[in-house]
N, C-alpha and C positions, 0 to 999 in steps of 0.2 A: 477869175476862174482859177481853181487850184487843180493841178494835174499831177497825181502821184507818180513817182519815178523810182526805178530800181536799176541795178546793173550787176553783171557778173564780174568778180575780180579778175584782173589780168594776171597771168601767171609768169611774169618775168622772173628770171633766175635769181635776182637779188631780193625778191619778195620774202616776207616773213611767213612762216607756216602757222603762226598763232595770233599775231596782233589784231588782224581784222576779225578773226573768229571770236576773240575775246571781246572786242568792241561790240560785236553783234550778238553776243551771248549764245553762240552755237559751238558745236564740236568742230575742230579743225579738219580740213579735208586731207591733210598730209602733204599737199602740194604747196609750192610757194604762191602766196597771194599778195601781189605788189600794189595794185592800184584799182580803185573803183571810180569810174568816170561818170560825172553828172553834167551833161551838156549835149550839144548837138554836133560835136566834132564827128566828121564822117568815118574816122578810124574806129570809133566805138561809141555811137550815140546811146544815150540812156534809153532804157526800155520804159515805155508808158504802161503803167499798170492797167490791164484790160486789153492790151494789144497795141502793136506798133512801136515805133521809136520816135524820139523827140524831134529829130531832123525831119522826118516824114510828116509829123503832126504840124510843125511850123510851116512846111511847104504847102501842105493841104489847106492851111488856114491863111495862106498868102501873107505870112509874117516873115520879117527878116531874120537871118541867123543871129546867134548870140555873139557878142564881142568877147566872151570869156568862157573858160572851162574850169570847173571845180572838181577836185579829186580828193578821195581819201587815199593817203599814201603810206605804205607800211614797208620799211626797208630793214632787212636783216643783214644785208651786205652792201658794200659801196656801189653806188651808181657810177656811171662814167663821168669823168671830168668834162665839163662842157661850158659853152657860152652861147648866147643868142644874139642875132643881129639887131641893129636899129631898124626902124621902119624903112628909112631910105635905103639902107643896105639890102634889106629883104626885097624891096621893089626891084632894085637893080639886079640883084643876083637871080631872082626868080625869072625876070625877063631874059637874062643871059642864058640860063639853062633851058628855058622854053625854046629860045631861038636855036639852041644847039640840039634840039629834039631829044633831050635826055628824058627817058620815061620818069614820071613823077614817083613811081615806086621803085626805081633803080637803087641798088645798094650804095652806089657812089654819088647819088644825087644829094646835094646839100640844101637847096632851097625848094621846099615842097609847096610853098605858098608865098604870098607877097606881104606878109604881116610880120611885125615884131612879136617878141614873146617875153615880156617882163613877167616875173613870177613873185608870188608871196607864199611862204610856207609858215604855218602856225603850228607849234608843237602841241600834240595831244598826249603823248607819253610824258612821263616825269622828266625825261631828258630826250632831246633830239640832237644828234651829232651830225655835223656837216663840215665841209670845207667851203670857204667863200672869200673871194678877193685875194689879192696878193699881199703878203705880210710886209710890214715896214722893212726897208733895206737894212738898217742897223741890226734888227732882230735876225733877219735872214743871214747876215754875215756871221753873227755869233753862232747860229745853228750850223752853218757850213764849216766854220772853224772847229766846232765840237766834233764833227764827223771826221775831219782830218784832210790829209793831202789829196785824197781822191777827188775832192771837190774843186781842185785848183782850176780845171778847165772851165767850170761853170762860174766860179768866183771872178775869174779874169774878164768875163763878159759883162759883168754888172758894174757899170760906171755911174749908176744913179739916174740915167736918162730913160725916158719912156721908150725910145727907140732901142736902146740896149736891152731893156727888160723884155720887150717883144722878141727881139732877135735871139735872146738867150733861151726863151721858151721854144721858139721854132727850132733852134739847134738841138735842144734836149729831145725833141720829137723826131729828129732827122736820123737817117741811118748813120750819118757821120759820128754821132754821139753814142753809138751803141756800146762801145767798150767803156766809155766814161760812165754811162748809166749803170752798167753792171758793177763797176768799181764803186760808185757812190752808194748803191744799194748794199753791197757787201760790207763796206765800211760802216754804214749806218747801222747795220744789224749787229755789229760787234762794238759799236761806240758806247760810251757811258757818259751821261750828262744829267745832272740834277735838273737843270733849267729846262732841258728839252726831252725829258724822259718819255712824255706822252707822244711826242713826235716820232721818236725812235721806235716805240712800240707800234705806232701806226704803220711805219715802214715795214716792219716784220709781218704785220697782218696783211697788208696790201701785197707784199711779195709772195706770201703763201698762197694768196688767191689769184694773183696775176704775176707769175714769176718774171722778173727782169723787165716788167712793163715800164716804158719811159714815163708814163703818167705818175709813177711813184715819185720820181724826182720833181715833176711838176707839183705834186701834192706837197712836197717839202717847201715849196715857194709860196704856199697858200696859207691863209689863216685857218686855224682850227676853231670851230664854233660849237658851243653847247647851249642849246636853247632849253630853258625850263618850260614846263607846261604853260601855255598861253602866250609865250614870247614868239615874236615873228622875225623872219628874215626876208628882206626884200632884195630881189636880184634884177636890176635893170639890164639894159643891153650891154654886152661886152664883158660882164663880170664872170670870171671863171668860178665855177662852183661844182660841188659834188655832194650829194646827201650820202651819209655813211650808215646811219642806224636810227630807227625810231619810227613813231607813228605821228602823222600830222594831217592837217587840212591844207591843201594847196589850191590856189586860184591863180590863173594866168590868162594872158591874152590868147585868143583862139588861133593858135599857130602850131606848126610842127617843124619849125626851123631850128636845127641843132648843129652846132659846130663842136666836134668832140676833141678832147685834148688828152686822152689816155684812159686806162683802166677799162678797156673795151675791145672786143674783137671786131667791132664795126669800123666802117670807113672813117679815117681821120684825114681831113683836108688841111694840112699844116699851113699852106699859103693863105687859104681863106680864113682860117682861125686867126692868123696874124693880122688880117685886115679888120676883123670885127673886135678883136681883143682890146679891152680897156686896161692899159698897163699901170694905171694909178695904184700906188701902194697905200696901205693904211688899214684901219680897223674895219671889220666887216659891217655891212649895212643892216644891223639889227633894228627892230622896231618894238618899242614898249607900248603895250595897249593902253587905251584910255577908256574908262567906263563912266557913263552918265545915264542915270535913270534906268539902270539894269541892262543897258546896251553897251557892249564892248566893241571898239573899233580899232583897226590897224591902218592908219592913214598912209596912202601911197601916192606918189606924184605922177600917176598915169590916169587917163580917162577910160581905159578899157574895162576896169573892174574896181569894185570896192568889196570889202569883206567886213562883216560884223558878226557878233555872236550875242545871243540872248540866253539868260539863265533865270527863268521866272521864279525858281525856288518856292514853288507851291502857289504863287500868285499869278500875275499876268504882266506882260511887257508889251508896249506898243512900239512897232518899228516902222519908220517911214522908208519907203523904197524909191529908188531913182530910176526905175524902169523894170523890164522883165527880170526876174530873179529866180534863184534856185536855193532852197533851204534844205539842209542835210542835218539830221539828228546825230549827235555823238555820245549822248548819255541819257539815261532815264527814259521818261515818256513825256512827249510834248505835243500839244495841239496847236496847229497853225490855223487861224481863222481869218478869212477875208471874204471873198464872194464864194462862200462855202467853208468847209472845215475839214482838215485832215489831221489825223493823229499819227505821229511818227515814233518809231523806236530806232535805236542806233543802227546806222547804215542805210536808213530809208531816206528818200528825198521827195521834194515836191516842187514843181515848176509854178511860179506865181506869175500869171500872165499879164494882168492889167491892174493889179492892186497898187494903189499909192500908199497904202498902210495895211499892215496885218497885226493881229494880236497873237502873241505866243503865251500859252499857259501850260501849267504842269510842273513837273519836278525834275526836269532834265536840262539839256543844253542843245541848242540848235545854232548852226552857222548859216549865214545867209550871204550869198554872193550875188552881185548884180553889176550892171554897168556903172562905172564911176561918174558918168555924166551928170 
């Protein structure tokens, strides 16, 4: 059975005023449009064309909830720096906050469910810019040296050990580092470096938007990433990340657990962030796609979700599915056929309930998210 889906864009402040409108071929509303959710997440379940929402449909049909959530994401400004817990950390943290009777919608609540939240973002725009993971220590030392003496307090805390890296980030986010943070940002805004010109430009942009935010210094410790269209970035538990700008398809485990590390007015639990943080330094976890028989895949090492794309180019492509799936069109006009047939234009989706295989035809592009089992 094929169940057509749609949803209304979420108006987060960092959202783009034009990217989703251009994708869908309509006039911009003038308001920020950040994300369109396709899934059964209770915060914003997809609308079923004809009436109702996907979570209610699944419950009425006595079907289990989905293990994944897929989104169209359009960023015109940086999202908060954040990391997500492992499953074990989420189970423990959720139980702890439940026992403490912290309301699940409380602003200071950290664990809103007992699940982990690995994520994959695939660029739809020509470039998608992000921060992901901690940059190699030798590179960070060169950057701090280029900024100058203001970084001495931070540099002295970095001895190369994981514990020191975690402690340094916790210090940056603490009130004790406030004067150092302001000095580092000021020095970075006036510094000149050929090697780190883009990093210094980023500091100025972030400071203009989030004046003196300690997350700006955390951002200096992170890898800058630029994805080209079709490239992916996988973010497992503990990896600090922040999307900066661009349009993409995002799929993640169905969870709302976020530990923030700056660039946000929302609650930052520094102690808990230090618990879940992966302090490993190195290159960011980008994923190059592979294409076989017209189907492109981005392999990820988690069972919660899988993501693929089909571009039939005027013909047809067969896709094998691993369970209930959601297809979302991102260009052209495509027809998805299984037990029934649905034609999609960009920004429209369809829930594939029991199909083990579907045929995609037409002249556009469709992404299909499903359980990775």
